[in-house]
C-alpha positions, 0 to 999 in steps of 0.5 A, a space after each residue: 519471513 514473507 518478503 518475497 511474497 510481499 514484493 511479488 504482490 506489490 509488483 503485481 498490484 495485489 495491494 491488499 494482499 501485500 498490506 495484509 502480508 505486512 501486517 502479519 509480518 508486523 505482529 510478529 516483529 513490529 520493528 522489522 526495518 525490512 517490513 517497515 520499508 516495504 510498507 513505505 513501497 507499498 504506500 508509494 505504489 498505491 499513491 501513484 495509483 491514486 494520483 494516476 486514477 484522479 488525473 484521468 477524467 473517466 476514473 476521477 471520480 470511480 469507485 476504484 479510486 475511492 477504495 484505493 485512497 481508502 487503502 492508502 490511508 490505511 497503509 500510511 497508518 503503518 508508518 505515520 506518514 502524511 498523505 501528500 
């Protein structure tokens, strides 16, 4: 299992790579509780990043915020959680 790799990606803010690894793991086992929990951890981290970017005057309308928000929406589709 790639749990260590996913955790490493999340901790080093490589969110897209973490998402891709989660997708691969869920293809093999769509109900894996560990992977589903990691997707929720990833979602929380990306949401936190969105809030941080949105609350900063310099980044509130930045491309980084829009890209991060788009990733957040995609990640939430994995476990059907509302945005806020």
